[in-house]
Backbone bond lengths (Angstrom), bond angles and torsions (degrees), N, CA, C in turn:
res aa  C-N    CA-C-N  psi(-1)  N-CA   C-N-CA  omega(-1)  CA-C   N-CA-C  phi
1 M - - - 1.441 - - 1.547 111.04 -
2 R 1.362 113.69 134.30 1.486 119.16 178.22 1.517 108.03 -95.10
3 Y 1.340 111.55 141.90 1.401 117.81 -179.13 1.491 108.68 -104.34
4 G 1.307 119.11 149.66 1.471 121.98 174.14 1.493 105.71 -83.11
5 V 1.346 119.20 140.57 1.425 125.15 -176.52 1.553 106.07 -118.05
6 F 1.302 115.21 121.56 1.510 123.50 -175.79 1.547 105.78 -125.49
7 Y 1.344 112.42 153.56 1.518 121.63 178.19 1.539 110.40 -115.24
8 S 1.250 113.92 138.12 1.472 117.60 171.05 1.462 107.15 -76.55
9 P 1.352 120.58 158.99 1.438 121.27 177.74 1.512 113.21 -58.12
10 A 1.296 118.46 -34.57 1.480 120.10 179.48 1.572 109.96 -65.60
11 A 1.311 115.48 -44.11 1.444 118.86 -179.56 1.574 109.15 -65.57
12 Q 1.212 121.68 -36.24 1.442 127.17 175.07 1.586 109.27 -57.83
13 R 1.327 115.36 -51.52 1.435 122.34 -178.79 1.541 109.97 -60.00
14 E 1.330 113.32 -44.34 1.475 116.43 -179.37 1.475 114.18 -66.39
15 I 1.291 118.57 -35.14 1.584 120.92 176.00 1.518 106.93 -67.43
16 I 1.336 119.43 -44.17 1.439 120.11 -178.17 1.507 112.33 -59.89
17 K 1.326 115.75 -35.88 1.499 122.38 -176.64 1.552 114.05 -73.28
18 L 1.311 115.03 -16.35 1.503 118.31 -177.87 1.549 105.91 -60.55
19 S 1.349 113.30 125.22 1.452 117.03 -176.50 1.525 115.66 -79.75
20 Q 1.320 116.76 -28.32 1.471 118.80 -174.84 1.608 104.74 -95.49
21 R 1.227 112.12 124.69 1.430 123.38 -179.92 1.627 111.01 -57.48
22 R 1.305 109.81 -46.15 1.426 121.72 -174.58 1.507 107.26 -60.32
23 E 1.374 115.76 -52.00 1.461 121.15 -179.53 1.539 112.65 -59.69
24 R 1.286 115.49 -39.55 1.499 121.89 176.88 1.525 111.11 -61.12
25 R 1.265 116.48 -43.40 1.495 123.07 -178.45 1.579 107.15 -64.96
26 R 1.308 116.77 -43.65 1.419 121.79 179.99 1.552 109.43 -59.25
27 I 1.342 116.94 -45.76 1.441 119.61 -176.01 1.497 109.84 -71.36
28 L 1.399 120.81 -40.52 1.436 122.60 175.86 1.493 112.67 -60.83
29 D 1.339 115.99 -36.79 1.513 119.91 -178.75 1.559 108.57 -66.67
30 A 1.326 114.61 -39.56 1.480 120.77 -179.21 1.496 111.71 -67.52
31 I 1.367 113.99 -38.66 1.530 117.88 177.82 1.550 110.11 -67.99
32 D 1.362 115.70 -41.84 1.442 118.23 -178.81 1.607 110.64 -62.31
33 K 1.226 118.70 -31.97 1.438 121.71 179.15 1.525 112.88 -69.39
34 L 1.382 115.27 -18.53 1.499 120.08 178.71 1.545 109.73 -62.39
35 A 1.335 120.35 -25.20 1.378 121.42 179.25 1.514 115.32 -63.73
36 G 1.328 114.58 -32.43 1.474 119.93 173.83 1.478 116.31 -88.37
37 D 1.355 117.46 -29.52 1.512 121.07 177.33 1.518 103.27 -147.69
38 P 1.277 116.77 101.28 1.471 121.99 -179.69 1.516 112.61 -69.18
39 R 1.308 118.96 -15.44 1.438 121.30 178.88 1.583 110.36 -130.13
40 P 1.377 114.23 69.18 1.429 116.89 -171.47 1.562 110.21 -72.12
41 P 1.283 119.44 163.62 1.447 121.80 174.90 1.506 112.36 -50.57
42 G 1.350 115.13 134.68 1.457 117.07 -176.48 1.526 112.95 98.34
43 S 1.345 119.66 -19.25 1.422 121.47 -179.82 1.530 109.28 -81.98
44 R 1.326 118.79 149.28 1.421 119.66 -177.88 1.473 109.61 -135.91
45 K 1.337 114.07 141.14 1.477 120.10 173.59 1.527 107.59 -78.09
46 L 1.298 115.19 133.69 1.410 120.93 -177.30 1.518 111.05 -79.25
47 T 1.311 113.88 141.67 1.468 122.19 -176.47 1.470 110.87 -53.57
48 N 1.352 119.84 133.13 1.441 124.58 171.79 1.521 112.55 55.56
49 S 1.296 115.31 39.06 1.470 123.07 -175.34 1.461 111.47 -152.18
50 R 1.360 115.33 164.46 1.467 118.64 173.03 1.519 111.50 -105.87
51 L 1.292 113.98 17.52 1.495 124.71 -179.99 1.473 112.00 -91.48
52 W 1.333 117.80 151.75 1.466 121.98 177.06 1.532 108.96 -123.88
53 R 1.335 116.86 149.90 1.435 119.48 -177.40 1.554 105.88 -123.97
54 L 1.292 112.67 136.63 1.480 121.86 177.15 1.471 109.34 -121.52
55 R 1.254 119.25 126.25 1.517 125.77 176.24 1.531 109.25 -85.44
56 V 1.355 113.03 128.19 1.454 118.73 174.96 1.548 102.82 -135.49
57 G 1.296 113.79 95.01 1.520 119.14 -177.29 1.468 106.26 62.73
58 D 1.367 118.20 -129.24 1.403 123.17 -178.41 1.556 114.57 -87.34
59 H 1.290 111.73 -1.97 1.503 117.24 178.42 1.471 114.17 -100.96
60 R 1.382 116.13 159.65 1.454 123.73 177.13 1.432 109.77 -124.56
61 V 1.422 114.94 135.90 1.464 119.85 178.29 1.593 103.22 -108.48
62 I 1.322 114.07 119.36 1.472 118.17 179.57 1.490 107.05 -102.75
63 S 1.336 115.70 127.68 1.508 119.87 -177.54 1.491 113.78 -137.54
64 S 1.291 115.64 164.53 1.500 122.01 178.07 1.573 102.52 -120.67
65 I 1.261 113.00 135.30 1.473 120.28 -179.64 1.458 111.59 -113.28
66 D 1.310 120.35 128.05 1.490 124.35 175.96 1.472 104.53 -115.51
67 D 1.339 119.86 101.65 1.471 123.12 -179.77 1.493 112.39 -69.80
68 D 1.326 119.47 -31.36 1.486 122.01 -176.10 1.537 109.57 -65.05
69 R 1.340 113.92 -39.57 1.452 119.31 -179.89 1.473 116.48 -96.87
70 A 1.365 116.38 -7.14 1.425 125.56 179.65 1.516 112.35 62.36
71 I 1.291 117.69 50.28 1.482 121.67 -178.18 1.548 107.23 -132.40
72 V 1.270 115.01 150.46 1.470 126.54 177.50 1.538 103.74 -124.74
73 V 1.336 117.63 124.08 1.495 118.80 176.35 1.497 106.09 -112.65
74 V 1.343 117.08 116.35 1.529 120.62 174.37 1.525 106.00 -77.09
75 L 1.299 114.25 118.85 1.506 120.33 -179.20 1.452 112.52 -95.75
76 R 1.316 118.13 -30.92 1.497 119.48 -173.67 1.545 110.33 -154.19
77 V 1.361 114.42 138.61 1.455 119.64 170.15 1.526 106.59 -129.11
78 A 1.329 120.42 118.57 1.412 122.53 -172.33 1.535 111.42 -152.87
79 H 1.318 115.52 157.15 1.463 122.37 174.40 1.582 105.12 -60.85
80 R 1.283 116.60 147.45 1.407 121.59 -178.70 1.497 113.41 -55.37
81 T 1.309 118.36 -31.04 1.534 121.81 -176.98 1.520 109.39 -74.54
82 R 1.329 119.46 -16.28 1.418 124.77 -174.56 1.559 115.60 -97.17
83 V 1.309 114.35 -9.46 1.460 119.93 176.57 1.500 110.43 -92.11
84 T 1.294 118.14 112.26 1.429 121.45 -178.25 1.529 113.20 -118.71
85 E 1.321 117.63 171.04 1.477 119.51 -178.60 1.532 108.76 -66.27
86 V 1.304 117.52 -42.02 1.523 120.48 -177.84 1.511 105.93 -60.68
87 D 1.328 119.67 -44.94 1.479 122.45 -179.60 1.507 110.25 -60.79
88 L 1.335 118.41 -41.21 1.452 120.59 -176.25 1.559 109.34 -69.05
89 A 1.375 117.45 -36.47 1.433 117.69 179.03 1.567 110.02 -63.98
90 D 1.348 119.47 -38.57 1.377 124.54 177.09 1.613 111.06 -63.32
91 L 1.348 113.28 -40.65 1.446 119.52 -179.45 1.555 111.35 -65.70
92 Q 1.389 115.46 -37.75 1.390 121.19 178.04 1.598 108.01 -57.29
93 R 1.251 116.30 -44.72 1.518 119.58 -176.25 1.572 106.72 -68.44
94 R 1.249 118.63 -29.84 1.513 119.47 -177.21 1.503 113.71 -87.93
95 A 1.296 117.87 -14.16 1.453 121.06 -174.01 1.559 111.45 -59.03
96 A 1.321 115.46 -48.35 1.522 117.74 -176.31 1.457 109.36 -63.91
97 K 1.340 115.15 -39.03 1.521 117.78 177.60 1.541 112.79 -59.75
98 A 1.383 111.99 -41.92 1.460 114.25 -176.75 1.544 111.84 -70.84
99 I 1.313 119.08 -28.15 1.464 120.09 178.01 1.538 107.14 -74.94
100 R 1.292 121.10 -37.25 1.414 120.34 175.63 1.515 114.52 -61.11
101 R 1.401 115.39 -44.29 1.467 120.58 175.76 1.487 112.05 -62.75
102 T 1.361 117.97 -34.92 1.388 119.91 -179.83 1.504 110.75 -65.59
103 L 1.307 114.20 -45.70 1.541 121.61 -177.49 1.560 109.07 -64.27
104 Q 1.304 115.92 -27.99 1.526 121.48 176.23 1.480 112.35 -78.59
105 G 1.312 118.88 -6.82 1.437 120.10 -177.87 1.488 117.54 95.17
106 E 1.294 118.36 3.80 1.399 121.46 -177.01 1.503 114.96 -88.76
107 G 1.339 115.95 -17.19 1.471 120.34 178.37 1.540 110.67 -73.05
108 H 1.331 116.50 170.47 1.449 120.65 -177.72 1.495 107.32 -114.45
109 R 1.355 117.26 115.62 1.444 123.45 -178.01 1.525 108.90 -73.89
110 S 1.281 113.63 144.65 1.493 118.25 175.43 1.500 109.12 -74.70
111 T 1.338 116.30 153.54 1.409 116.39 -176.54 1.496 110.28 -114.61
């Protein structure tokens, strides 16, 4: 089953801000592969959360996966030093809202 992959506005901004084109391409390629396998080898479920982390070099892709609807919402893309426990707690609260917006057509689908 293929999953739809969507980006939160924050994730889109963070991807655009990446200065190195090569690193941006690597991250986008890894995100695109989430459509075929939303939990690829090396991804981890975050403790006490419904969020998943994917390592791409020195960056982390934080996503929420809804298996019932077959969608992945990329919530955050950041350098590993910028992803903190406080930030993850905030993302957990926003994940459900991001999924609702995505289902209403406000999310941005990956191409």
